[in-house]
PDB file of N, CA, C and O in Angstrom, chain B, residues numbered from 101:
ATOM      1  N   MET B 101      -7.181  28.847  66.666  1.00  0.00           N
ATOM      2  CA  MET B 101      -6.833  30.244  66.496  1.00  0.00           C
ATOM      3  C   MET B 101      -6.754  30.564  64.995  1.00  0.00           C
ATOM      4  O   MET B 101      -6.128  29.832  64.229  1.00  0.00           O
ATOM      5  N   ILE B 102      -7.377  31.631  64.603  1.00  0.00           N
ATOM      6  CA  ILE B 102      -7.371  32.061  63.207  1.00  0.00           C
ATOM      7  C   ILE B 102      -6.203  33.016  62.987  1.00  0.00           C
ATOM      8  O   ILE B 102      -6.005  33.963  63.749  1.00  0.00           O
ATOM      9  N   GLY B 103      -5.441  32.754  61.940  1.00  0.00           N
ATOM     10  CA  GLY B 103      -4.312  33.621  61.623  1.00  0.00           C
ATOM     11  C   GLY B 103      -4.753  34.914  60.961  1.00  0.00           C
ATOM     12  O   GLY B 103      -5.904  35.069  60.554  1.00  0.00           O
ATOM     13  N   ARG B 104      -3.840  35.805  60.868  1.00  0.00           N
ATOM     14  CA  ARG B 104      -4.118  37.078  60.201  1.00  0.00           C
ATOM     15  C   ARG B 104      -4.077  36.856  58.686  1.00  0.00           C
ATOM     16  O   ARG B 104      -3.261  36.073  58.199  1.00  0.00           O
ATOM     17  N   PRO B 105      -4.936  37.527  57.953  1.00  0.00           N
ATOM     18  CA  PRO B 105      -4.917  37.364  56.496  1.00  0.00           C
ATOM     19  C   PRO B 105      -3.632  37.938  55.898  1.00  0.00           C
ATOM     20  O   PRO B 105      -3.081  38.919  56.398  1.00  0.00           O
ATOM     21  N   GLU B 106      -3.172  37.311  54.827  1.00  0.00           N
ATOM     22  CA  GLU B 106      -1.994  37.786  54.120  1.00  0.00           C
ATOM     23  C   GLU B 106      -2.409  38.263  52.744  1.00  0.00           C
ATOM     24  O   GLU B 106      -3.171  37.591  52.047  1.00  0.00           O
ATOM     25  N   TYR B 107      -1.916  39.402  52.361  1.00  0.00           N
ATOM     26  CA  TYR B 107      -2.162  39.945  51.036  1.00  0.00           C
ATOM     27  C   TYR B 107      -0.821  40.258  50.388  1.00  0.00           C
ATOM     28  O   TYR B 107       0.026  40.915  50.994  1.00  0.00           O
ATOM     29  N   ILE B 108      -0.629  39.801  49.190  1.00  0.00           N
ATOM     30  CA  ILE B 108       0.613  40.014  48.464  1.00  0.00           C
ATOM     31  C   ILE B 108       0.391  41.145  47.461  1.00  0.00           C
ATOM     32  O   ILE B 108      -0.510  41.073  46.624  1.00  0.00           O
ATOM     33  N   PHE B 109       1.215  42.187  47.549  1.00  0.00           N
ATOM     34  CA  PHE B 109       1.154  43.307  46.618  1.00  0.00           C
ATOM     35  C   PHE B 109       2.544  43.607  46.101  1.00  0.00           C
ATOM     36  O   PHE B 109       3.540  43.446  46.807  1.00  0.00           O
ATOM     37  N   GLU B 110       2.590  44.039  44.875  1.00  0.00           N
ATOM     38  CA  GLU B 110       3.851  44.462  44.266  1.00  0.00           C
ATOM     39  C   GLU B 110       3.565  45.738  43.496  1.00  0.00           C
ATOM     40  O   GLU B 110       2.488  45.893  42.921  1.00  0.00           O
ATOM     41  N   ALA B 111       4.511  46.638  43.484  1.00  0.00           N
ATOM     42  CA  ALA B 111       4.351  47.891  42.750  1.00  0.00           C
ATOM     43  C   ALA B 111       5.337  47.952  41.594  1.00  0.00           C
ATOM     44  O   ALA B 111       6.500  47.575  41.737  1.00  0.00           O
ATOM     45  N   LYS B 112       4.869  48.423  40.459  1.00  0.00           N
ATOM     46  CA  LYS B 112       5.702  48.631  39.279  1.00  0.00           C
ATOM     47  C   LYS B 112       5.708  50.127  38.972  1.00  0.00           C
ATOM     48  O   LYS B 112       4.654  50.741  38.807  1.00  0.00           O
ATOM     49  N   ARG B 113       6.900  50.701  38.900  1.00  0.00           N
ATOM     50  CA  ARG B 113       7.035  52.128  38.600  1.00  0.00           C
ATOM     51  C   ARG B 113       7.086  52.311  37.083  1.00  0.00           C
ATOM     52  O   ARG B 113       8.037  51.874  36.435  1.00  0.00           O
ATOM     53  N   LEU B 114       6.075  52.948  36.526  1.00  0.00           N
ATOM     54  CA  LEU B 114       5.973  53.144  35.085  1.00  0.00           C
ATOM     55  C   LEU B 114       6.542  54.517  34.751  1.00  0.00           C
ATOM     56  O   LEU B 114       5.893  55.542  34.963  1.00  0.00           O
ATOM     57  N   LYS B 115       7.764  54.521  34.225  1.00  0.00           N
ATOM     58  CA  LYS B 115       8.430  55.794  33.934  1.00  0.00           C
ATOM     59  C   LYS B 115       8.888  55.840  32.488  1.00  0.00           C
ATOM     60  O   LYS B 115       9.035  54.805  31.838  1.00  0.00           O
ATOM     61  N   ILE B 116       9.105  57.013  32.003  1.00  0.00           N
ATOM     62  CA  ILE B 116       9.383  57.213  30.580  1.00  0.00           C
ATOM     63  C   ILE B 116      10.657  56.517  30.110  1.00  0.00           C
ATOM     64  O   ILE B 116      10.711  56.070  28.964  1.00  0.00           O
ATOM     65  N   SER B 117      11.671  56.411  30.944  1.00  0.00           N
ATOM     66  CA  SER B 117      12.932  55.831  30.495  1.00  0.00           C
ATOM     67  C   SER B 117      12.923  54.301  30.466  1.00  0.00           C
ATOM     68  O   SER B 117      13.843  53.686  29.926  1.00  0.00           O
ATOM     69  N   ALA B 118      11.909  53.696  31.035  1.00  0.00           N
ATOM     70  CA  ALA B 118      11.843  52.228  31.069  1.00  0.00           C
ATOM     71  C   ALA B 118      11.197  51.691  29.795  1.00  0.00           C
ATOM     72  O   ALA B 118      10.220  52.251  29.297  1.00  0.00           O
ATOM     73  N   HIS B 119      11.749  50.613  29.282  1.00  0.00           N
ATOM     74  CA  HIS B 119      11.165  49.940  28.126  1.00  0.00           C
ATOM     75  C   HIS B 119      10.109  48.971  28.634  1.00  0.00           C
ATOM     76  O   HIS B 119      10.300  48.346  29.677  1.00  0.00           O
ATOM     77  N   THR B 120       9.011  48.838  27.926  1.00  0.00           N
ATOM     78  CA  THR B 120       7.909  47.995  28.401  1.00  0.00           C
ATOM     79  C   THR B 120       8.305  46.536  28.586  1.00  0.00           C
ATOM     80  O   THR B 120       7.669  45.824  29.364  1.00  0.00           O
ATOM     81  N   ALA B 121       9.338  46.076  27.893  1.00  0.00           N
ATOM     82  CA  ALA B 121       9.781  44.689  28.066  1.00  0.00           C
ATOM     83  C   ALA B 121      10.203  44.421  29.510  1.00  0.00           C
ATOM     84  O   ALA B 121      10.150  43.282  29.974  1.00  0.00           O
ATOM     85  N   ALA B 122      10.618  45.463  30.214  1.00  0.00           N
ATOM     86  CA  ALA B 122      11.022  45.306  31.613  1.00  0.00           C
ATOM     87  C   ALA B 122       9.846  44.901  32.504  1.00  0.00           C
ATOM     88  O   ALA B 122      10.050  44.361  33.592  1.00  0.00           O
ATOM     89  N   TYR B 123       8.629  45.156  32.052  1.00  0.00           N
ATOM     90  CA  TYR B 123       7.444  44.842  32.858  1.00  0.00           C
ATOM     91  C   TYR B 123       6.808  43.510  32.500  1.00  0.00           C
ATOM     92  O   TYR B 123       5.942  43.015  33.221  1.00  0.00           O
ATOM     93  N   ILE B 124       7.233  42.937  31.398  1.00  0.00           N
ATOM     94  CA  ILE B 124       6.671  41.673  30.936  1.00  0.00           C
ATOM     95  C   ILE B 124       7.736  40.592  31.112  1.00  0.00           C
ATOM     96  O   ILE B 124       8.920  40.847  30.893  1.00  0.00           O
ATOM     97  N   GLY B 125       7.329  39.408  31.499  1.00  0.00           N
ATOM     98  CA  GLY B 125       8.284  38.316  31.623  1.00  0.00           C
ATOM     99  C   GLY B 125       8.103  37.555  32.916  1.00  0.00           C
ATOM    100  O   GLY B 125       7.133  37.758  33.647  1.00  0.00           O
ATOM    101  N   LYS B 126       9.053  36.675  33.187  1.00  0.00           N
ATOM    102  CA  LYS B 126       8.910  35.758  34.328  1.00  0.00           C
ATOM    103  C   LYS B 126       8.826  36.468  35.675  1.00  0.00           C
ATOM    104  O   LYS B 126       8.278  35.911  36.627  1.00  0.00           O
ATOM    105  N   ASN B 127       9.352  37.669  35.775  1.00  0.00           N
ATOM    106  CA  ASN B 127       9.285  38.415  37.034  1.00  0.00           C
ATOM    107  C   ASN B 127       8.386  39.637  36.933  1.00  0.00           C
ATOM    108  O   ASN B 127       8.402  40.491  37.819  1.00  0.00           O
ATOM    109  N   GLY B 128       7.615  39.728  35.882  1.00  0.00           N
ATOM    110  CA  GLY B 128       6.802  40.914  35.668  1.00  0.00           C
ATOM    111  C   GLY B 128       5.312  40.653  35.678  1.00  0.00           C
ATOM    112  O   GLY B 128       4.833  39.692  36.281  1.00  0.00           O
ATOM    113  N   MET B 129       4.592  41.522  35.004  1.00  0.00           N
ATOM    114  CA  MET B 129       3.140  41.474  34.984  1.00  0.00           C
ATOM    115  C   MET B 129       2.577  40.225  34.317  1.00  0.00           C
ATOM    116  O   MET B 129       1.435  39.847  34.575  1.00  0.00           O
ATOM    117  N   GLU B 130       3.361  39.591  33.472  1.00  0.00           N
ATOM    118  CA  GLU B 130       2.890  38.366  32.817  1.00  0.00           C
ATOM    119  C   GLU B 130       2.453  37.331  33.849  1.00  0.00           C
ATOM    120  O   GLU B 130       1.438  36.659  33.666  1.00  0.00           O
ATOM    121  N   ARG B 131       3.209  37.203  34.920  1.00  0.00           N
ATOM    122  CA  ARG B 131       2.847  36.247  35.988  1.00  0.00           C
ATOM    123  C   ARG B 131       1.503  36.603  36.602  1.00  0.00           C
ATOM    124  O   ARG B 131       0.707  35.717  36.914  1.00  0.00           O
ATOM    125  N   PHE B 132       1.248  37.886  36.774  1.00  0.00           N
ATOM    126  CA  PHE B 132      -0.011  38.332  37.362  1.00  0.00           C
ATOM    127  C   PHE B 132      -1.164  38.090  36.390  1.00  0.00           C
ATOM    128  O   PHE B 132      -2.210  37.573  36.781  1.00  0.00           O
ATOM    129  N   ILE B 133      -0.974  38.462  35.129  1.00  0.00           N
ATOM    130  CA  ILE B 133      -2.006  38.305  34.106  1.00  0.00           C
ATOM    131  C   ILE B 133      -2.362  36.831  33.904  1.00  0.00           C
ATOM    132  O   ILE B 133      -3.535  36.491  33.752  1.00  0.00           O
ATOM    133  N   ASP B 134      -1.366  35.971  33.903  1.00  0.00           N
ATOM    134  CA  ASP B 134      -1.577  34.538  33.687  1.00  0.00           C
ATOM    135  C   ASP B 134      -2.018  33.779  34.942  1.00  0.00           C
ATOM    136  O   ASP B 134      -2.263  32.574  34.876  1.00  0.00           O
ATOM    137  N   GLY B 135      -2.120  34.459  36.070  1.00  0.00           N
ATOM    138  CA  GLY B 135      -2.568  33.824  37.306  1.00  0.00           C
ATOM    139  C   GLY B 135      -1.498  33.034  38.033  1.00  0.00           C
ATOM    140  O   GLY B 135      -1.817  32.198  38.879  1.00  0.00           O
ATOM    141  N   ARG B 136      -0.236  33.282  37.720  1.00  0.00           N
ATOM    142  CA  ARG B 136       0.862  32.566  38.375  1.00  0.00           C
ATOM    143  C   ARG B 136       1.494  33.364  39.510  1.00  0.00           C
ATOM    144  O   ARG B 136       2.307  32.824  40.260  1.00  0.00           O
ATOM    145  N   TYR B 137       1.139  34.631  39.649  1.00  0.00           N
ATOM    146  CA  TYR B 137       1.700  35.491  40.686  1.00  0.00           C
ATOM    147  C   TYR B 137       1.071  35.144  42.035  1.00  0.00           C
ATOM    148  O   TYR B 137      -0.154  35.117  42.155  1.00  0.00           O
ATOM    149  N   ALA B 138       1.874  34.886  43.024  1.00  0.00           N
ATOM    150  CA  ALA B 138       1.403  34.566  44.379  1.00  0.00           C
ATOM    151  C   ALA B 138       0.343  33.457  44.351  1.00  0.00           C
ATOM    152  O   ALA B 138      -0.713  33.577  44.971  1.00  0.00           O
ATOM    153  N   GLU B 139       0.643  32.390  43.630  1.00  0.00           N
ATOM    154  CA  GLU B 139      -0.318  31.300  43.410  1.00  0.00           C
ATOM    155  C   GLU B 139      -0.885  30.689  44.684  1.00  0.00           C
ATOM    156  O   GLU B 139      -2.043  30.270  44.707  1.00  0.00           O
ATOM    157  N   ARG B 140      -0.104  30.636  45.713  1.00  0.00           N
ATOM    158  CA  ARG B 140      -0.577  29.956  46.925  1.00  0.00           C
ATOM    159  C   ARG B 140      -1.467  30.834  47.808  1.00  0.00           C
ATOM    160  O   ARG B 140      -1.917  30.402  48.868  1.00  0.00           O
ATOM    161  N   TYR B 141      -1.714  32.065  47.365  1.00  0.00           N
ATOM    162  CA  TYR B 141      -2.560  32.979  48.127  1.00  0.00           C
ATOM    163  C   TYR B 141      -3.898  33.172  47.429  1.00  0.00           C
ATOM    164  O   TYR B 141      -3.977  33.149  46.200  1.00  0.00           O
ATOM    165  N   ASP B 142      -4.943  33.362  48.217  1.00  0.00           N
ATOM    166  CA  ASP B 142      -6.268  33.607  47.648  1.00  0.00           C
ATOM    167  C   ASP B 142      -6.381  35.016  47.073  1.00  0.00           C
ATOM    168  O   ASP B 142      -7.150  35.250  46.141  1.00  0.00           O
ATOM    169  N   GLU B 143      -5.624  35.939  47.622  1.00  0.00           N
ATOM    170  CA  GLU B 143      -5.694  37.338  47.209  1.00  0.00           C
ATOM    171  C   GLU B 143      -4.295  37.845  46.872  1.00  0.00           C
ATOM    172  O   GLU B 143      -3.336  37.550  47.585  1.00  0.00           O
ATOM    173  N   ALA B 144      -4.179  38.598  45.801  1.00  0.00           N
ATOM    174  CA  ALA B 144      -2.908  39.219  45.422  1.00  0.00           C
ATOM    175  C   ALA B 144      -3.216  40.435  44.563  1.00  0.00           C
ATOM    176  O   ALA B 144      -4.288  40.526  43.964  1.00  0.00           O
ATOM    177  N   GLY B 145      -2.286  41.355  44.506  1.00  0.00           N
ATOM    178  CA  GLY B 145      -2.509  42.541  43.686  1.00  0.00           C
ATOM    179  C   GLY B 145      -1.205  43.104  43.164  1.00  0.00           C
ATOM    180  O   GLY B 145      -0.133  42.863  43.719  1.00  0.00           O
ATOM    181  N   MET B 146      -1.320  43.854  42.094  1.00  0.00           N
ATOM    182  CA  MET B 146      -0.158  44.533  41.543  1.00  0.00           C
ATOM    183  C   MET B 146      -0.590  45.960  41.233  1.00  0.00           C
ATOM    184  O   MET B 146      -1.644  46.193  40.641  1.00  0.00           O
ATOM    185  N   ILE B 147       0.227  46.887  41.635  1.00  0.00           N
ATOM    186  CA  ILE B 147      -0.075  48.297  41.445  1.00  0.00           C
ATOM    187  C   ILE B 147       0.957  48.883  40.494  1.00  0.00           C
ATOM    188  O   ILE B 147       2.158  48.712  40.699  1.00  0.00           O
ATOM    189  N   GLY B 148       0.502  49.563  39.470  1.00  0.00           N
ATOM    190  CA  GLY B 148       1.407  50.283  38.576  1.00  0.00           C
ATOM    191  C   GLY B 148       1.249  51.760  38.864  1.00  0.00           C
ATOM    192  O   GLY B 148       0.175  52.325  38.657  1.00  0.00           O
ATOM    193  N   TYR B 149       2.301  52.386  39.336  1.00  0.00           N
ATOM    194  CA  TYR B 149       2.174  53.816  39.567  1.00  0.00           C
ATOM    195  C   TYR B 149       2.914  54.565  38.472  1.00  0.00           C
ATOM    196  O   TYR B 149       4.066  54.270  38.156  1.00  0.00           O
ATOM    197  N   ILE B 150       2.230  55.526  37.912  1.00  0.00           N
ATOM    198  CA  ILE B 150       2.663  56.197  36.697  1.00  0.00           C
ATOM    199  C   ILE B 150       3.440  57.461  37.028  1.00  0.00           C
ATOM    200  O   ILE B 150       2.964  58.324  37.764  1.00  0.00           O
ATOM    201  N   GLN B 151       4.645  57.558  36.472  1.00  0.00           N
ATOM    202  CA  GLN B 151       5.458  58.747  36.654  1.00  0.00           C
ATOM    203  C   GLN B 151       5.556  59.567  35.379  1.00  0.00           C
ATOM    204  O   GLN B 151       6.047  60.695  35.407  1.00  0.00           O
ATOM    205  N   SER B 152       5.102  59.027  34.276  1.00  0.00           N
ATOM    206  CA  SER B 152       5.127  59.763  33.017  1.00  0.00           C
ATOM    207  C   SER B 152       3.975  59.280  32.146  1.00  0.00           C
ATOM    208  O   SER B 152       3.444  58.190  32.357  1.00  0.00           O
ATOM    209  N   ASP B 153       3.598  60.083  31.182  1.00  0.00           N
ATOM    210  CA  ASP B 153       2.504  59.775  30.277  1.00  0.00           C
ATOM    211  C   ASP B 153       1.192  59.588  31.040  1.00  0.00           C
ATOM    212  O   ASP B 153       1.038  60.120  32.139  1.00  0.00           O
ATOM    213  N   SER B 154       0.262  58.849  30.477  1.00  0.00           N
ATOM    214  CA  SER B 154      -1.051  58.655  31.103  1.00  0.00           C
ATOM    215  C   SER B 154      -1.357  57.166  31.199  1.00  0.00           C
ATOM    216  O   SER B 154      -0.632  56.338  30.648  1.00  0.00           O
ATOM    217  N   LEU B 155      -2.420  56.839  31.892  1.00  0.00           N
ATOM    218  CA  LEU B 155      -2.841  55.449  32.026  1.00  0.00           C
ATOM    219  C   LEU B 155      -3.111  54.832  30.651  1.00  0.00           C
ATOM    220  O   LEU B 155      -2.701  53.701  30.392  1.00  0.00           O
ATOM    221  N   SER B 156      -3.786  55.552  29.785  1.00  0.00           N
ATOM    222  CA  SER B 156      -4.101  54.996  28.472  1.00  0.00           C
ATOM    223  C   SER B 156      -2.845  54.740  27.644  1.00  0.00           C
ATOM    224  O   SER B 156      -2.788  53.760  26.901  1.00  0.00           O
ATOM    225  N   VAL B 157      -1.845  55.602  27.759  1.00  0.00           N
ATOM    226  CA  VAL B 157      -0.573  55.395  27.050  1.00  0.00           C
ATOM    227  C   VAL B 157       0.096  54.125  27.551  1.00  0.00           C
ATOM    228  O   VAL B 157       0.536  53.304  26.746  1.00  0.00           O
ATOM    229  N   TRP B 158       0.182  53.948  28.869  1.00  0.00           N
ATOM    230  CA  TRP B 158       0.826  52.764  29.440  1.00  0.00           C
ATOM    231  C   TRP B 158       0.037  51.497  29.145  1.00  0.00           C
ATOM    232  O   TRP B 158       0.624  50.444  28.894  1.00  0.00           O
ATOM    233  N   LYS B 159      -1.262  51.588  29.171  1.00  0.00           N
ATOM    234  CA  LYS B 159      -2.090  50.421  28.857  1.00  0.00           C
ATOM    235  C   LYS B 159      -1.790  49.924  27.442  1.00  0.00           C
ATOM    236  O   LYS B 159      -1.629  48.722  27.227  1.00  0.00           O
ATOM    237  N   LYS B 160      -1.714  50.838  26.485  1.00  0.00           N
ATOM    238  CA  LYS B 160      -1.419  50.471  25.094  1.00  0.00           C
ATOM    239  C   LYS B 160      -0.013  49.888  24.967  1.00  0.00           C
ATOM    240  O   LYS B 160       0.179  48.868  24.305  1.00  0.00           O
ATOM    241  N   LYS B 161       0.968  50.531  25.595  1.00  0.00           N
ATOM    242  CA  LYS B 161       2.361  50.065  25.515  1.00  0.00           C
ATOM    243  C   LYS B 161       2.508  48.651  26.059  1.00  0.00           C
ATOM    244  O   LYS B 161       3.111  47.789  25.420  1.00  0.00           O
ATOM    245  N   ILE B 162       1.960  48.423  27.232  1.00  0.00           N
ATOM    246  CA  ILE B 162       2.124  47.125  27.894  1.00  0.00           C
ATOM    247  C   ILE B 162       1.318  46.044  27.179  1.00  0.00           C
ATOM    248  O   ILE B 162       1.789  44.915  27.041  1.00  0.00           O
ATOM    249  N   LYS B 163       0.117  46.372  26.725  1.00  0.00           N
ATOM    250  CA  LYS B 163      -0.687  45.400  25.985  1.00  0.00           C
ATOM    251  C   LYS B 163       0.038  44.977  24.706  1.00  0.00           C
ATOM    252  O   LYS B 163       0.079  43.790  24.385  1.00  0.00           O
ATOM    253  N   LYS B 164       0.602  45.926  23.981  1.00  0.00           N
ATOM    254  CA  LYS B 164       1.336  45.637  22.748  1.00  0.00           C
ATOM    255  C   LYS B 164       2.529  44.718  23.040  1.00  0.00           C
ATOM    256  O   LYS B 164       2.767  43.757  22.308  1.00  0.00           O
ATOM    257  N   GLN B 165       3.269  45.011  24.101  1.00  0.00           N
ATOM    258  CA  GLN B 165       4.429  44.202  24.468  1.00  0.00           C
ATOM    259  C   GLN B 165       4.007  42.794  24.880  1.00  0.00           C
ATOM    260  O   GLN B 165       4.657  41.818  24.507  1.00  0.00           O
ATOM    261  N   TYR B 166       2.931  42.686  25.641  1.00  0.00           N
ATOM    262  CA  TYR B 166       2.427  41.394  26.093  1.00  0.00           C
ATOM    263  C   TYR B 166       2.009  40.527  24.906  1.00  0.00           C
ATOM    264  O   TYR B 166       2.323  39.338  24.857  1.00  0.00           O
ATOM    265  N   ILE B 167       1.305  41.123  23.960  1.00  0.00           N
ATOM    266  CA  ILE B 167       0.865  40.389  22.762  1.00  0.00           C
ATOM    267  C   ILE B 167       2.085  39.923  21.959  1.00  0.00           C
ATOM    268  O   ILE B 167       2.115  38.789  21.483  1.00  0.00           O
ATOM    269  N   LYS B 168       3.069  40.779  21.811  1.00  0.00           N
ATOM    270  CA  LYS B 168       4.308  40.394  21.099  1.00  0.00           C
ATOM    271  C   LYS B 168       4.940  39.176  21.758  1.00  0.00           C
ATOM    272  O   LYS B 168       5.344  38.233  21.078  1.00  0.00           O
ATOM    273  N   LYS B 169       5.024  39.201  23.076  1.00  0.00           N
ATOM    274  CA  LYS B 169       5.656  38.086  23.791  1.00  0.00           C
ATOM    275  C   LYS B 169       4.839  36.812  23.635  1.00  0.00           C
ATOM    276  O   LYS B 169       5.400  35.747  23.378  1.00  0.00           O
ATOM    277  N   LYS B 170       3.534  36.904  23.787  1.00  0.00           N
ATOM    278  CA  LYS B 170       2.675  35.728  23.713  1.00  0.00           C
ATOM    279  C   LYS B 170       2.636  35.117  22.311  1.00  0.00           C
ATOM    280  O   LYS B 170       2.444  33.909  22.166  1.00  0.00           O
ATOM    281  N   THR B 171       2.817  35.945  21.279  1.00  0.00           N
ATOM    282  CA  THR B 171       2.782  35.438  19.911  1.00  0.00           C
ATOM    283  C   THR B 171       4.180  35.079  19.396  1.00  0.00           C
ATOM    284  O   THR B 171       4.339  34.683  18.241  1.00  0.00           O
ATOM    285  N   GLY B 172       5.187  35.220  20.256  1.00  0.00           N
ATOM    286  CA  GLY B 172       6.535  34.841  19.873  1.00  0.00           C
ATOM    287  C   GLY B 172       7.270  35.855  19.029  1.00  0.00           C
ATOM    288  O   GLY B 172       8.275  35.519  18.402  1.00  0.00           O
ATOM    289  N   LEU B 173       6.798  37.079  18.998  1.00  0.00           N
ATOM    290  CA  LEU B 173       7.443  38.117  18.200  1.00  0.00           C
ATOM    291  C   LEU B 173       8.647  38.749  18.900  1.00  0.00           C
ATOM    292  O   LEU B 173       9.410  39.491  18.280  1.00  0.00           O
ATOM    293  N   ILE B 174       8.816  38.454  20.190  1.00  0.00           N
ATOM    294  CA  ILE B 174      10.006  38.955  20.911  1.00  0.00           C
ATOM    295  C   ILE B 174      10.643  37.812  21.653  1.00  0.00           C
ATOM    296  O   ILE B 174      11.656  38.001  22.326  1.00  0.00           O
TER     297      ILE B 174
END
């Protein structure tokens, strides 16, 4: 008997009052970017839904924060 497929998804609410550091780290997008999120599954996804600003604004904010963390600046 073949089991039903499992897909792991997580949503991150991107809002103006949140600091980008809240999205980076051991429980954040860093795990997804580094391939550690839902490691035992073949498929996984993370959805960022934007409540303020634009996609390009959030992309820049999160990329800057991620680089800071990876280079040891935070």
